[in-house]
N, C-alpha and C positions, 0 to 999 in steps of 0.2 A: 119665759124661758127658764127661770129658776125653778118654777113648779115642774116643768117638763123634765129637767135634769134630776130633780129630787125623785120624781116618779120612776124614771129609768133606773136610778141607783137602787131604789127600794125593790123594784120588780126583779132586777137581775140578781140581787142578793137572795131574794126569796125563791126565784125560779131560774137558776143560773144557766140552764141549757134550753130555756124556752124562748127568751127574748133575744133573737139574733138578727143582726143587720140584713143578711141575705134573705131571710124569710120575711122580716118586717117590711122590707122595701117592695115586696110583691103585693102589698095591700092595695096599691093603686097601679093597675097595669099600664095605664097611659104614662105615668111618671116612670115606672120601671123600664118601659121600652124606650123612653125618650130622654133618659138621664145617664150621666156617667157616675157610676157608683165606685166609691173608694172603700175597699174592704180588706180587713186582715185575713178573713177566712176565704181566700181566693180559690175556691174549690170548683173546678170546671164541671164536676158531676152534680153540683147543686145550683146550677144556673149562672155561675160566674162566667161572663163572656169576655175573654181577653182582648177582643177587638174593640169593646166598648167600655169595659170596666178597668179599674186600676187596682193592682195588688199593693196593699199597704204593709210595709214591714212591721212586724209586731215587736215593740220595744218595751221592756220592763225596766223603768227607772224608779227604784225605791227612793222616796223622798225627793223625787224630781231630779236626781243626780246620777251620773254614771258611777258605778262602784269604783272606789279609789284605786284598787289594784288593777283595774282595766285601763286606767288613764294612760299608763306608759308600759306597754308590754315589753318583755325582755328583748334584747337584740336578736335579729334574725338568726344569727349563728349559734345562739344559746341552745344547748341540748335539751330535749324534752324526754322525761322519764318514761311516759306511757305512750303506747301506740295509739290508743283510742279511749274515749271516756263518754259515759252517759250516766246521768242520775236524774230521776224524775218520777212523777206519778205513773202508775201502770193503768192506763185507760186508753180507750180506742182499740181498733183491731190490730195495730202494728206493734205497739210496745210489748204486749204479752209475748209475742213471738220472739222479740229481741231478748227479753229477760229470760225466757225459757231456754233459749239457745246459749246465752253467754254469761248470765249472772253467776259469778263465782267459778267460772269454768277455766279462765285463762288470765294470769296476772297482767298480761300485755293489754288486755281489753278490760278496762275498769268499768264494768257495767253494774249499776246499782238501781234499786228503786229510789228510796230516799237515802241520802248519805247518813251514816251514823253520826251521832252527836259529837261535836268537836272537830269534824272534818269540814273544810271550806270548799264550797262548790267552785268558786272562781279560781282558787289555787289549783284545783285539778285541771281546769280548762287550760290554765297557763302552763301546766306541766305535761300537756298531752299534744301529740302531733295532730290528731284528728279528733273532732268532736262529733259524736253521733247525734243526728237530729231527726228522730222518727216523729211522724205525726201522732197526735193523741186523738181526743175527741174531734178536734178540728185539724185541718191540714197545716195551719201555720203554728209557729212556736217562737217565743222570744229567744229561744236557745240559738237559733241561726244567727241573729244579730249579735248575741253575746259571744258566739264563736268568732265572728268577724272582729269584734273588739279585742279579743284575746289572741288573735292571729293563730287560732286553732282551726285547721282546715275543716269546714263543715262537710259532713257526710250526710246528705239529704236522703232520707228513706220515707217516701211518700207516694201516694197515688193521687193524681188529679190536682196537684198543687201548682198553681201558676206563680212562679217566683217573682218577687218584687223587681221592678225596673228591668225585666228581662228583654225589653225592647231596645235597651241601650247597653246593658251590661251582659257580658258573656260569662254566665255562671260557671261554665266548664273550665274557665281560666283560673278560678279561685275556689272551686268546691268540687266534690265528687258526688255523683248520684248513684245510689244503689237500689236495685229493685227489691221489693219485699221478698220475692222468691229467692233472692241471693243473700239473705241475712245469715244463713248458715255458712256462707263463704266469706264473711267479712274480713277475717284475718288474712286469708289468702289474697283477697282483692287489695287490701291496704299494704301488705308487705310486698306486693308485686309492683307497687309504684316506685320507679327509680328515684334515688335520692335527689338527682338533678331536677326531676319533675316536681317532687315534693317542695323543694326550695323555690321553684318557680311559682307554684300555687301560693306559697306563704308570702312571697314578695308581692304577688298580685293582691292578696288580702290586704296588705298594708296600703296599697294604692287605692283600693275601693273603700277603705274604712271611712273616709270623710263623707261618703254618700249615705252613710247610715247613722251619722251623728246628728242629734237634735241640738241646735244652738239657740240661745236666747241673748240677743236677737239673732235671727237667721243669718247664715253666711252663705256665700256662693257655693254651689255644688253640694250643699248638705242635704239631709233627708227632706226638709221642707221644699227646697227648690227641685229636688228629684220628683217629688209628688206632683208639684205644679207642672213640671215638664211632661210627666206621664199623662196628666189630664189634658194638657195642650195637644199632645199627639193624638189622643182619642177623639178630639173634636172633629178630626178629619173623617172618622169612620161613623160618626153619629148623624143620622138622618132624622130630622124632626118634621113631621107632616104639618 
């Protein structure tokens, strides 16, 4: 097992876009067809089957811990300075469109590639009403979970992404989905959300936050139990010959 983990670490560092779970799991078609796969890259256009497979939320915990300033978000009534925020690598088909349309175009939409030195990523999330979550090379991004932690309403811009726990969570109750073709209309879409509706989305974010937290040891209703529950539901759809 140690050898296998070392090999995977070395291989993925050398060929970061070659060794991927969705493709590697197709090596044995019998296993592929008769198993429940738990994948971050839950891309329905690449063979992810939402009836059989489980979408795993992508969580980036530096040093194994949640960033300190996300542990206790400001009160729900606290004003947020920015309408929307994005900062990240410009890769994949969607992010270049977002950057071309909005980078440096409007102070209400803080859209960057990487933040200039001295600016804090999470501070921008905590100061923004909406966090833009476009897909990159893969459909999933840890940005969505970070938005949940910071109670910054996720604006999901993606094609073919099967959202985590969508069989039990109503994502429309705490996030907004925008089509790629609507990126140029982002400000109009977000400013048209009534304040009462925005506050409802924000309150619901606080309610679902516990489902995306990784605890050690695990606690009821946290991300570990949500994953197990998703696997348990899929067993009803899996037919093994």
